[in-house]
Structures are given as C-alpha cells and as structure tokens.
C-alpha positions as CSV (number, residue, x, y, z in Angstrom):
1,M,-63.2,-12.9,3.7
2,E,-63.5,-13.7,7.4
3,E,-65.3,-16.9,6.3
4,F,-62.3,-17.8,4.2
5,F,-59.8,-17.5,7.1
6,N,-62.1,-19.5,9.4
7,N,-62.1,-22.2,6.7
8,V,-58.3,-22.2,6.5
9,L,-57.9,-22.4,10.2
10,R,-60.3,-25.3,10.4
11,Y,-58.1,-27.3,7.9
12,C,-54.9,-26.6,9.8
13,R,-56.6,-27.9,12.9
14,Y,-57.7,-31.0,11.0
15,F,-54.3,-31.6,9.7
16,I,-52.7,-31.4,13.2
17,T,-55.3,-33.6,14.6
18,F,-54.9,-36.2,11.8
19,T,-51.1,-36.2,12.2
20,L,-51.2,-36.6,15.9
21,G,-53.6,-39.4,15.5
22,V,-51.3,-41.3,13.0
23,F,-48.4,-41.0,15.3
24,F,-50.5,-42.1,18.3
25,A,-51.7,-45.2,16.3
26,L,-48.2,-46.1,15.2
27,F,-46.8,-45.7,18.7
28,Q,-49.6,-48.0,20.1
29,W,-48.7,-50.6,17.4
30,V,-44.8,-50.4,18.1
31,Q,-45.1,-50.0,21.9
32,P,-45.1,-53.9,22.6
33,M,-41.7,-54.0,20.8
34,F,-40.1,-51.9,23.6
35,S,-40.5,-54.7,26.2
36,S,-37.4,-56.6,24.8
37,P,-34.0,-55.0,24.5
38,L,-33.2,-56.9,21.4
39,R,-36.4,-55.8,19.7
40,L,-35.8,-52.2,20.9
41,T,-32.2,-52.3,19.3
42,A,-33.4,-53.8,16.0
43,L,-36.3,-51.1,15.9
44,I,-33.8,-48.2,16.5
45,G,-31.5,-49.7,13.8
46,I,-34.3,-49.9,11.3
47,L,-35.3,-46.3,12.0
48,V,-31.8,-45.1,11.7
49,G,-31.2,-47.1,8.5
50,L,-34.6,-45.8,7.0
51,T,-33.7,-42.2,7.9
52,G,-30.2,-42.5,6.4
53,F,-31.7,-44.1,3.2
54,I,-34.2,-41.3,2.8
55,F,-31.6,-38.6,3.5
56,F,-28.9,-39.9,1.1
57,T,-31.5,-40.5,-1.6
58,L,-32.8,-37.0,-1.4
59,R,-29.4,-35.6,-1.3
60,A,-28.4,-37.6,-4.5
61,M,-31.7,-36.5,-6.2
62,L,-31.4,-32.9,-5.3
63,G,-27.7,-32.7,-6.2
64,F,-26.4,-31.6,-2.8
65,G,-22.7,-32.3,-2.0
66,V,-21.9,-33.2,-5.4
C-alpha cells in the first residue's frame, strides 16, 4: 500500500511540474508583447474576452442563472 501512495504522489508532482512548465513557456512566448502599450492592451482585451466567452458558455451549458 505504501508503494501505491508513493506512486500517486509522484504523479501529483509530475502534474504540478508539467503545469508550471506550460505556463512558463507561454509566458516566455507572450513576454515580447509587453514592450508596447498597444499590444499589452490588446492582449489583456483578448484574455478578458476569452475568459468571458468561456464563463458565459459554461453558464449557459450548465443552466446557471436561467
């Protein structure tokens, strides 16, 4: 049983490492866009719009607020 929990812990560490690596890679890819205020404003607008789209889509699909 101890071996099972060690294996589960190893997968949790792998997931955290993988997630941090993906965010780090995306940040390195987007970082040059922060140099211009216009690009930064456009990037923030896109992120807000994408978040709103996902929020309202899930809200409609799950039937919340109807």
